[in-house]
C-alpha positions in Angstrom: 12.8 -9.1 -15.4 13.2 -5.0 -16.1 16.1 -3.2 -14.2 15.8 0.4 -13.6 18.8 2.4 -13.8 19.8 4.5 -10.7 18.3 7.5 -12.0 15.2 5.9 -13.2 14.9 4.2 -9.7 15.3 7.5 -7.9 12.7 9.3 -10.2 10.3 6.6 -9.4 11.1 7.0 -5.5 10.3 10.7 -6.1 6.8 10.1 -7.7 5.6 7.4 -5.0 6.9 10.0 -2.7 4.6 12.7 -4.1 1.8 10.1 -4.2 2.0 9.0 -0.7 2.3 12.2 0.5 -1.1 12.8 -0.8 -2.4 9.7 0.6 -1.0 10.4 4.2 -2.8 14.0 3.6 -6.4 12.2 3.4 -5.5 10.1 6.4 -4.6 13.0 8.3 -7.7 14.6 7.6 -9.7 11.7 9.2 -7.7 11.5 12.1 -7.2 15.2 12.7 -3.3 14.7 13.3 -0.2 14.6 11.6 1.3 11.5 9.9 4.5 10.2 9.7 5.5 8.3 6.4 8.7 6.3 5.9 11.0 6.6 2.8 9.0 4.1 0.4 10.7 0.6 -0.3 10.4 -0.3 -3.9 12.0 -3.5 -5.2 11.2 -5.8 -8.5 10.5 -9.2 -7.1 10.3 -12.5 -8.6 6.9 -14.4 -7.7 9.1 -17.2 -5.7 10.6 -14.6 -3.5 7.7 -12.4 -2.8 7.0 -13.9 0.9 10.6 -13.9 1.7 11.0 -10.3 0.6 7.9 -9.3 2.8 8.8 -10.8 5.9 12.2 -10.5 5.8 11.8 -6.5 5.6 9.0 -7.3 8.5 10.6 -9.5 10.6 10.1 -7.3 13.9 6.3 -7.8 13.3 5.8 -11.0 11.8 4.1 -12.8 14.9 2.1 -9.6 15.3 -1.8 -9.9 15.0 -3.4 -7.8 12.5 -6.6 -6.7 10.3 -6.1 -6.5 6.9 -7.7 -5.1 4.1 -7.4 -5.4 0.0 -8.2 -3.8 -2.9 -7.8 -4.2 -6.7 -7.2 -0.9 -8.9 -6.3 -0.5 -12.9 -6.5 2.3 -15.5 -7.3 1.1 -19.1 -4.8 -1.5 -20.0 -2.0 0.0 -18.3 -1.9 -0.3 -14.8 -3.4 -2.7 -12.9 -2.4 -4.3 -9.2 -3.8 -4.2 -5.7 -2.7 -3.0 -2.8 -3.0 -4.6 0.9 -3.3 -2.3 4.1 -2.5 -4.0 7.5 -3.5 -2.4 10.6 -2.2 -3.5 14.0 -4.3 -4.4 17.1 -3.4 -1.5 19.1 -4.7 0.9 16.1 -8.1 -1.4 16.0 -8.5 -0.5 19.5 -7.6 3.0 19.4 -9.9 3.8 16.4 -12.9 5.1 18.2 -10.5 7.7 20.6 -8.9 8.5 17.1 -11.8 9.6 15.6 -13.0 11.5 18.7 -15.9 9.4 19.6 -16.7 9.0 23.7 -18.0 5.5 23.3 -16.3 2.4 21.6 -17.2 1.3 18.1 -18.8 -1.9 17.6 -16.8 -4.4 15.5 -18.3 -3.8 12.4 -18.1 -0.2 12.6 -14.7 -0.3 13.4 -14.1 -2.5 10.1 -16.2 0.1 8.2 -13.6 2.7 9.2 -11.0 0.8 8.1 -12.1 0.0 4.4 -12.8 3.7 4.7 -9.3 4.3 5.0 -7.7 1.9 2.9 -10.3 3.3 0.3 -8.8 6.9 1.2 -5.1 5.8 1.4 -5.0 3.5 -1.9 -7.2 6.0 -3.5 -4.7 9.0 -3.3 -1.7 7.1 -3.5 -2.5 5.4 -6.6 -4.1 8.5 -8.2 -0.8 10.4 -7.3 1.2 7.8 -9.1 -1.4 7.4 -12.3 -1.5 11.5 -12.4 2.1 11.9 -12.2 3.1 9.4 -14.9 -0.1 9.1 -17.0 -2.2 12.2 -16.4 -5.1 10.0 -15.5 -7.0 8.6 -12.9 -7.4 5.1 -11.4 -10.6 2.8 -11.3 -10.9 1.1 -8.3 -12.6 -1.9 -6.9 -14.2 -1.6 -3.5 -11.8 -2.6 -0.8 -12.7 -5.9 1.0 -11.5 -7.1 4.4 -8.7 -10.0 3.9 -8.3 -10.8 7.3 -8.9 -9.9 11.0 -7.3 -11.5 13.9 -4.3 -12.9 12.3 -0.5 -13.3 12.3 1.2 -11.0 10.1 2.9 -14.0 9.0 -0.1 -16.0 8.3 -1.4 -13.2 6.1 1.3 -12.9 3.9 1.7 -16.9 3.4 -1.7 -17.3 2.7 -2.1 -14.6 -0.2 1.4 -15.3 -1.9 2.0 -18.6 -1.9 3.6 -19.2 -5.4 1.0 -21.5 -6.5 -1.4 -18.9 -6.4 -0.3 -16.3 -8.4 -0.6 -15.5 -12.0 2.4 -13.6 -12.5 6.3 -13.9 -12.5 7.4 -11.0 -10.9 6.1 -7.7 -9.5 6.9 -4.0 -8.9 6.9 -4.3 -4.9 6.1 -0.9 -2.9 5.8 -0.8 1.4 4.7 2.5 2.8 4.4 2.7 6.6 2.1 5.5 7.9 2.2 6.1 11.7 1.2 8.8 14.0 4.0 10.3 16.0 2.4 8.9 20.0 1.9 5.6 17.7 -1.8 5.2 18.7 -1.9 5.0 14.5 0.2 2.3 12.6 -0.5 0.9 9.1 1.6 -0.3 6.2 0.6 -0.6 2.5 2.0 -3.2 0.4 1.2 -2.2 -3.9 2.0 -5.0 -6.1 2.1 -4.0 -10.0 1.6 -6.5 -12.5 4.4 -7.2 -15.1 2.5 -5.4 -17.8 2.3 -1.9 -15.2 5.9 -2.4 -14.2 6.7 -2.2 -18.0 4.5 0.9 -18.6 5.9 2.6 -15.6 9.5 2.1 -16.8 8.6 3.7 -20.3 7.2 6.6 -18.7 10.0 7.3 -16.3 12.4 7.0 -19.0 10.4 9.3 -21.2 10.4 11.8 -17.9 14.0 11.6 -17.3 14.6 12.2 -21.4 12.6 15.1 -21.2 14.6 17.0 -18.1 
């Protein structure tokens, strides 16, 4: 498993920070409101520890009902992985109001908006990372709805059981988005393959060497 030095890890966080800013800007344009971000939490995690790592870090909301989407991304034979984006029920209930509609949307329209938000958030963030590290744009599979009205706990257990994973470790990044009045709250979990983690480490090392 790859270990980043302290300097490499700091630079990696800065790369993610800049990419996250682009993602937040995309959501802010859609919602016509400033979006707050947390400091990115980035870890290299063994497959058998993924569920534990996510749920321990998110212990206050493990029983919360959420809608979850997922999107796969790739860049030639360099980067590949997927993102899972979760929206709490309050955000789902507020989506019509957030977008300025006088009447509440039907469920299908709300899901389509969640998928569009996923596309904006994942696309901006991952392209921000790939442009900084490899000067290239990513490719994306259209996002899909992973789960509706399930608990956060159930979604994570369902996706990340060790028997379902085809990799031994992953680079896991957790990014939280919210409005100041908390009428919109979303979390994005990004998972990179071992190969992607290796290539990112090589690029980060090269960038440091050039400073």
